[in-house]
C-alpha positions as CSV (number, residue, x, y, z in Angstrom):
1,X,179.4,86.8,81.3
2,X,177.0,87.7,84.1
3,X,175.7,85.2,86.7
4,X,172.5,85.3,88.7
5,X,171.7,83.5,91.9
6,X,168.6,83.3,94.1
7,X,168.2,82.6,97.7
8,X,165.5,80.0,98.6
9,X,162.6,81.3,100.8
10,X,162.4,80.5,104.4
11,X,165.0,78.9,106.6
12,X,166.6,75.5,105.7
13,X,166.1,72.8,108.3
14,X,163.2,71.5,110.3
15,X,160.2,73.7,111.0
16,X,160.5,76.0,114.1
17,X,164.2,75.3,114.2
18,X,164.7,79.0,114.9
19,X,163.3,78.4,118.4
20,X,166.7,76.9,119.4
21,X,168.4,80.2,118.8
22,X,169.7,82.2,121.7
23,X,167.0,84.9,121.2
24,X,164.1,82.4,121.4
25,X,165.6,80.4,124.2
26,X,166.0,83.6,126.2
27,X,162.4,84.5,125.3
28,X,161.2,81.1,126.5
29,X,163.0,81.5,129.8
30,X,161.4,84.9,130.3
31,X,157.9,83.4,129.6
32,X,158.5,80.5,132.0
33,X,159.6,82.9,134.8
34,X,156.7,85.3,134.1
35,X,154.1,82.5,134.1
36,X,155.6,81.0,137.2
37,X,155.4,84.3,139.1
38,X,151.8,85.0,138.0
39,X,150.8,81.4,139.0
40,X,152.4,81.9,142.5
41,X,150.6,85.3,142.9
42,X,147.3,83.5,142.0
43,X,148.0,80.9,144.7
44,X,148.8,83.7,147.2
45,X,145.5,85.3,146.5
46,X,143.8,82.0,147.2
47,X,145.6,81.7,150.5
48,X,144.5,85.2,151.4
49,X,140.9,84.1,150.6
50,X,141.2,81.1,152.8
51,X,142.6,83.2,155.6
52,X,139.8,85.7,155.3
53,X,137.2,82.9,155.4
54,X,138.8,81.5,158.5
55,X,138.8,85.0,160.1
56,X,135.1,85.4,159.3
57,X,134.4,82.2,161.2
58,X,136.3,83.5,164.2
59,X,134.4,86.8,164.1
60,X,131.1,85.1,163.8
61,X,131.9,82.9,166.8
62,X,132.8,86.0,168.9
63,X,129.8,88.0,167.8
64,X,127.4,85.2,168.9
65,X,129.1,84.6,172.2
66,X,128.2,86.3,175.4
67,X,130.6,89.0,176.8
68,X,133.3,87.7,179.1
69,X,135.3,89.6,181.8
70,X,138.3,91.5,180.4
71,X,140.8,89.5,182.5
72,X,139.4,86.2,181.2
73,X,140.0,87.3,177.6
74,X,143.0,89.6,178.0
75,X,145.1,89.0,181.1
76,X,147.4,91.8,182.1
77,X,150.4,90.7,180.1
78,X,148.6,89.2,177.2
79,X,148.2,90.7,173.7
80,X,145.2,90.9,171.4
81,X,145.8,88.5,168.6
82,X,143.8,87.1,165.7
83,X,142.1,84.6,167.9
84,X,141.0,87.1,170.6
85,X,140.2,90.0,168.3
86,X,136.5,90.8,168.2
87,X,135.9,89.1,171.6
88,X,133.2,90.8,173.4
89,X,134.3,91.7,177.0
90,X,133.0,93.7,179.9
91,X,135.1,95.7,182.3
92,X,134.5,98.3,185.0
93,X,136.6,101.4,185.7
94,X,136.8,105.2,185.5
95,X,137.4,107.2,182.4
96,X,140.3,109.7,182.6
97,X,138.9,112.8,181.0
98,X,142.3,114.5,181.0
99,X,143.7,112.1,178.5
100,X,141.1,112.1,175.7
101,X,142.6,111.5,172.3
102,X,140.9,111.9,168.9
103,X,141.7,109.8,165.9
104,X,141.5,112.2,163.0
105,X,140.5,111.5,159.4
106,X,138.0,108.8,160.5
107,X,135.4,109.2,157.8
108,X,132.1,107.3,157.7
109,X,129.9,107.2,154.6
110,X,132.0,110.0,153.2
111,X,131.4,112.3,156.2
112,X,134.5,113.6,158.0
113,X,134.8,112.9,161.7
114,X,136.9,111.6,164.5
115,X,137.0,108.6,166.9
116,X,137.1,109.6,170.5
117,X,139.5,107.4,172.6
118,X,139.6,107.6,176.4
119,X,141.7,105.5,178.8
120,X,139.6,103.5,181.3
121,X,141.5,103.3,184.6
122,X,141.1,99.8,186.2
123,X,141.3,98.8,189.8
124,X,144.7,97.0,189.3
125,X,146.5,100.2,188.4
126,X,146.4,99.6,184.6
127,X,144.2,101.3,182.0
128,X,142.5,100.2,178.8
129,X,142.1,102.4,175.8
130,X,138.4,102.7,174.9
131,X,137.2,103.9,171.5
132,X,134.0,105.5,172.8
133,X,132.7,106.1,169.3
134,X,132.7,108.4,166.3
135,X,131.4,111.9,165.8
136,X,131.1,114.1,162.7
137,X,133.4,117.1,162.7
138,X,134.7,119.7,160.3
139,X,137.1,118.5,157.6
140,X,140.3,119.9,159.0
141,X,143.3,118.9,161.1
142,X,142.3,120.8,164.2
143,X,141.2,118.9,167.3
144,X,137.5,119.4,167.8
145,X,136.5,121.2,171.0
146,X,132.8,120.3,171.3
147,X,133.2,116.5,172.0
148,X,130.6,114.8,174.1
149,X,131.4,114.8,177.8
150,X,133.4,112.0,179.4
151,X,131.2,110.0,181.9
152,X,132.3,110.5,185.5
153,X,132.4,107.8,188.2
154,X,132.5,104.1,187.8
155,X,131.3,102.8,184.5
156,X,130.9,99.2,183.2
157,X,131.6,99.1,179.5
158,X,131.0,96.3,176.9
159,X,132.8,96.2,173.6
160,X,135.1,94.4,171.1
161,X,138.7,93.8,171.7
162,X,140.9,95.2,169.0
163,X,144.7,94.9,168.5
164,X,147.1,97.9,168.2
165,X,147.3,99.4,164.8
166,X,150.6,98.6,163.1
167,X,151.0,102.1,161.5
168,X,154.3,104.0,161.8
169,X,155.3,106.1,164.8
170,X,154.1,109.3,163.1
171,X,150.6,107.9,162.9
172,X,150.3,106.6,166.4
173,X,152.2,109.2,168.4
174,X,150.0,111.7,170.2
175,X,150.4,115.2,169.0
176,X,148.1,118.0,170.1
177,X,145.8,115.4,171.6
178,X,145.4,113.6,168.2
179,X,146.6,110.5,166.4
180,X,145.9,108.9,163.1
181,X,145.7,105.3,164.5
182,X,145.3,103.7,167.9
183,X,148.3,102.0,169.6
184,X,148.4,101.3,173.3
185,X,152.2,101.0,173.2
186,X,152.6,104.4,171.6
187,X,150.0,106.1,174.0
188,X,151.3,104.5,177.3
189,X,153.7,107.4,178.0
190,X,151.0,110.0,177.2
191,X,148.5,108.3,179.6
192,X,151.1,107.9,182.3
193,X,150.3,104.4,183.5
194,X,150.6,100.8,182.2
195,X,148.1,100.1,179.4
196,X,146.5,96.8,178.5
197,X,147.4,95.7,175.0
198,X,145.1,96.9,172.2
199,X,141.9,98.8,172.8
200,X,138.2,98.3,173.2
201,X,135.5,99.4,170.6
202,X,132.7,100.4,172.9
203,X,129.3,99.0,172.3
204,X,127.4,100.0,175.4
205,X,128.1,101.2,178.9
206,X,126.3,101.5,182.2
207,X,125.3,104.1,183.3
208,X,124.4,105.2,179.8
209,X,126.5,107.9,178.2
210,X,125.2,111.3,177.2
211,X,126.1,112.7,173.8
212,X,126.0,111.4,170.2
213,X,129.0,109.2,169.7
214,X,128.3,106.5,167.1
215,X,129.6,103.0,168.0
216,X,131.9,101.1,165.6
217,X,129.8,99.0,163.2
218,X,130.1,95.3,162.9
219,X,133.1,94.1,160.9
220,X,132.6,93.5,157.2
221,X,132.6,89.7,156.6
222,X,132.6,89.4,152.8
223,X,135.0,87.3,150.7
224,X,136.7,90.3,149.2
225,X,138.2,90.4,145.7
226,X,140.9,87.7,146.3
227,X,139.3,84.9,144.2
228,X,138.9,87.3,141.2
229,X,142.5,88.5,141.7
230,X,143.6,84.9,141.6
231,X,141.8,84.3,138.3
232,X,143.4,87.5,136.9
233,X,146.9,86.3,137.8
234,X,146.3,82.9,136.3
235,X,144.9,84.5,133.1
236,X,148.2,86.5,132.8
237,X,150.2,83.3,133.2
238,X,148.1,81.6,130.4
239,X,148.4,84.7,128.2
240,X,152.2,84.7,128.5
241,X,152.4,81.0,127.4
242,X,149.9,81.4,124.6
243,X,151.6,84.6,123.4
244,X,155.0,82.8,123.2
245,X,153.6,80.1,120.9
246,X,151.6,82.7,118.9
247,X,154.7,84.8,118.1
248,X,156.6,81.6,117.3
249,X,153.9,80.6,114.8
250,X,153.9,84.1,113.2
251,X,157.7,84.0,112.7
252,X,157.5,80.5,111.3
253,X,154.9,81.7,108.7
254,X,157.1,84.7,107.8
255,X,160.1,82.4,107.3
256,X,158.2,79.8,105.3
257,X,156.1,82.1,103.1
258,X,158.5,85.1,102.8
259,X,159.3,86.4,99.3
260,X,162.6,85.2,97.9
261,X,165.3,87.8,97.4
262,X,167.1,87.9,94.0
263,X,170.8,88.7,94.0
264,X,171.9,91.5,91.7
265,X,173.8,90.5,88.5
266,X,177.6,90.3,89.0
267,X,178.2,93.0,86.4
268,X,176.1,95.5,88.3
269,X,178.4,95.0,91.3
270,X,181.6,95.9,89.3
271,X,182.9,99.5,89.9
272,X,182.0,102.0,87.3
273,X,184.5,102.4,84.5
274,X,186.2,99.1,85.1
């Protein structure tokens, strides 16, 4: 006599009981960690936005202030920090034409060019690197030879204080009279005398310079993309949580409404010829 049994659809027990399984508990832990990381990254972007807005206020204050003597803003042993960067200063000295360095790959509006950096020798035996401006050049790695002449004699320059670039040694070390980024610490040996920290973006000088070097434009003071990046990270966090419950609902429906499976008759399971 053959017997026939059927398995009931779904999973016995309370709804969504499967979520207490190891697989779903592991899934939940993963979602919690992922959402937490995305949430923290969103807060980090907001902190960056706040920092940028604070920096904009400092920049605006410096741009509106009258120039001050170099020693008042940057004493001999001081460093250019976030509070002193973009301070307008005036200083008098003599340019050292034998130590001109160009900053290669300094493009502007898509045009290739270089920044021309020259040490300004001061009366106290130190020197200050001065970015005299930008000039368009050929798009290659060779140092240009037709740079505007270096002014001779005493000059009084006015410009913005800037900190050393934090690039690696390969970028700031002088090679063939060129660098990729400006660093007073890296160029001190090349200049051959103590350098004040950072450098000066030249705005004007007296007597006026000859040549066509373009001064550094004012710093960009927008908010940047940080707020929208924060929204994106928070959206990813929300998506992870919603996705978790969505997949749980899908699996619950499959378990609840799945087709029942009918067991084969017992006689069909007997070996042939028995």
